[in-house]
N, C-alpha and C positions, 0 to 999 in steps of 0.2 A: 568543558561543561559535561558532567556525567549524564549519560542516557538514562532515562527512566520512563517507564510506561505511565501514562497519565492515570491517576487514581490508584497507583500501586505504591506501597510503602517502599521507600528507598532502603536498600541493604548497605551495610557498612563495609562489606569486603570488596577489595579492589581487584579487578580483572587485569587483563593485558593492557599495558599502556596507561594504567591508572584510571581506566573507565569503569565505573560501577556496573557490575553485572547483575542487573535487576530485572532483565527480561525473562519471560517464561513463554512456553509454547501454547499458553491458553488462548491467545489470539490466533484461532485457527482459521481455515479457509471459509467455512460457513459464516463465521463472525465477520470476517473481512468483507464478504459479499453483502451481508446484512447491514454493516455499518456504512459501506459505500452507497447502497441503495437508499438508505435512510438519509444520508447527507444529500444525495441528489434531490430527494423530495423536499427536504427542509429548506434547500437553497433554490429550489425550483429550477434546476439545471437538467439539461439533457446529458446523455452519455458522451456525445460528441463534445459538449462544452467541457465536461470533466476531463475528457481525453486531451483536448487542447490546453487546459490548465496544467495538467500533469506532464505533457510533452514539452519540457522546457527548451529543448534545443530545436524544436519544430522539425524533426527528421521523420515524422510520421509513425514513430514507435515510442513506447515507454520503456525505458531500461530500468534496472534495479535502483540506481540512485534517484531517478525521477519518481518512481513508484514510492520510495521510502519518504521523499520530501512531499509528495502530493498527499499521501495519507496523513502525514504529520500536520500539514497545513489545513487539510480539509476536515479530518476527524479528531486530530489532536493526539493521536497515539503515535509513539516512537516504536517501530518494530525492529527486530534484530535482522541481520543479513539473511539468516536461515528462513525466518518467516516471510521475508520479501521473496526469496527464492521459491519458496513453497507456492506463494500466490502466482508468481510468474509461470512456473511449471503448470499449474492447474489451468490458467487462462490461455497459454500459449499453444495454440493448435498446430502451427507450422514449425515448431521446434527451433526458432531462431533466437530463443532466449530473450525475447522482447514481446510486448503486447501491442498489437495494432488495434485500430478503432473497431474493426470487425470483430476481433476477439474479445475486446471489452464489451461490445454490444451484446454478444452472445453470452458472455459470462454473467452480465447484469440483467439479462433477459429483455432487452429492448430491441425492437425491430428497427430496420433502417428507415 
């Protein structure tokens, strides 16, 4: 199934592996934070609840695939690996390439 950003017009050119390359870098870090914060408020969720929903393997961290799937499920946007990596790098204070609950709270401006 081709990847496509919600609300973005599908392009006809095929990329590697036959996947439609329709992603752009327009979905930047500030937009990611704003959309996640908005989704939290709309769904009346805490950052901890969001974290638990995203942390599919319950290991106490959110990795790239979990962040990708969580954003897709919660916000409806399908992000490129580069965009996911950009978000992780921005949120990841301890440089383990994962987001823990404290890092997510800090990034989204919620106190413990």
